[in-house]
C-alpha positions, -999 to +999 in steps of 0.1 A: +704-069+886+717-049+856+709-013+855+704+004+821+728+033+812+704+048+786+668+057+794+644+033+776+623+060+762+637+059+726+643+025+711+658+042+680+684+059+702+692+026+720+695+008+687+719+035+674+740+033+706+742-005+704+752-003+667+781+020+677+794-006+703+780+009+735+766-025+747+738-049+742+700-044+743+668-063+738+656-047+705+624-054+686+629-074+654+613-045+634+642-022+645+669-047+646+666-069+616+676-044+590+708-037+610+715-074+616+711-080+578+736-051+571+761-065+598+758-033+619+743-055+648+747-091+657+722-113+677+741-124+708+714-146+724+695-161+695+674-184+717+664-158+742+631-139+739+614-113+761+585-126+781+551-121+766+531-093+782+493-088+781+479-062+756+448-045+769+424-025+747+397-005+763+363+001+746+346+028+767+314+025+748+306+003+717+285+030+703+313+057+704+339+036+686+343+047+650+349+020+623+386+020+619+396+015+655+369-011+658+384-030+629+418-028+644+406-040+678+388-070+661+419-078+641+441-078+673+415-100+690+418-127+662+455-123+653+471-123+688+473-154+709+452-152+741+468-160+774 
């Protein structure tokens, strides 16, 4: 098993390190795509994707949830595929 050399607590730091040639890392498209377009990063495994993980949202009390978070939770429930 590979052991990471950088702690995974800052994806921006990991992206910057990879862009300087430190190694490879699984980066979110939101972070990597601009650097890929500018040729600062290259995609080395184009067919590989990280496994899907469940997203859990807790709703302690339907009466206590204000409108915006409720709209966001409802959006997630309809926009994301269910397992």
